[in-house]
N, C-alpha and C positions, 0 to 999 in steps of 0.2 A: 320535490324537490331529491326525493332516494332515485327516481328515478334517472335524472342527469348525475345522478354518480354512480351507477351501474357501471356503465363500460370503464371507470378506472377505479375500479375495487382491484385489480389484480394487477396494475399499471406497476414496469418497473422501468425507473430509468437508469442508464446505464451509456457509460462511453461505449463506441461499436468505432471497427478497425474496419479493415480490408478481407480479414477473415471469413464475413459474411457472406461475399461475392462468390461466387461462381469462379471455380481455379482458369477459367477460358478468356476471362477479362483480361484486360490490359492493366486495370487498376490492382485487381491481385496478384499477375505477375510482377507488375511493380514491386507490390507489398513482399513478397515473398523471398525475390532478388537483395530487397535491403536486407531482410528478416536472415538471408543464407551468410551475407557478407559482412553487415556492420550486426550482428545479433544485440548490442547492447541500445539502438533504435527499439528494436522490439520487444522488447521486455517489458511487464507491466511497472504502472506506474509505481512508485513507493507511498509506502504509507509514511506520515511525517510525524514525530512526536515530539515536541518541545518539552525538556526537564531542565527545570528551575534548580540545577545542580551544577557546581562546577565537571569539565569533561573529568577530568582527575580522581573524581569518588570515588569510592568504596561504594558507592549506595549506586550509581548511575553503572557501576561494572555489573551490580548484581541486576542493575534493571533491565541492562541491555542484554542481559542471560536469559534474563524472561521473556522478552519479545524474541528473541532468538528459539527459543524453544517452543514458540507459539504455533501449532499446527496450519500449515500453508504459508510459514515464512520462511522462508532460502537462505536472509543474511541479514544483517544490522549491523548498517555505515552511521559512525558517527561523527557527525561535523565536524570543526574546527577547535581547539581548542577555548575555552570561553567560560567567563559566571554561569551564561546558558548553555545547554550542550541539544544540538537539532539532531535528531536521530530518524534515520530512513530505512527503516521495514521493508524490505521487500519479497513482494509475495511472490507464490509459484501459478500465476492463475491470474488471468483478465480482471480487471478490475468490475466488470459487469457479472463473473461470477458469484453465485452463491457462497462459497469459500470466502472470497472478499469480505464478504458481509461478517460473514463467522469471525475473523479475523480482526474486522477491525473492532468487532465487539469483544472479545477477547481481551485486546491491546488495550476498551475503553475501561474495564472492568477492571483491570491490574490497578487504577489510579494514581494520584499523581507519585513522584520521586519524595521522598522526604530527605531532608539534611543537611549541613550548614553550608549559607551560599559565603561565597567572599562578597566584600563590601568594599 
């Protein structure tokens, strides 16, 4: 059974994009043109975090600041006001990058946000 598992011991799964292709291919040229003219389409996928506290709470402001301080995070966007808040941590690297995994691990280790919830 061990012999069957050996090929996947170092398997890494990630979302890939056209940057893996040679720059001479049409697909890569299109990707580069879109990234140049529409940079928001080419940015990395955000890391979504749900906080069970209202948007205007002090606990959320502190948590947002902690997320923004995580190495590899460029910005933290806060969703619309409500009793539950959705934050989007925007990484400065691609999803398949090792730095993305480290950023996710740091965010997960931050634990839940504690505070009073609206009823």
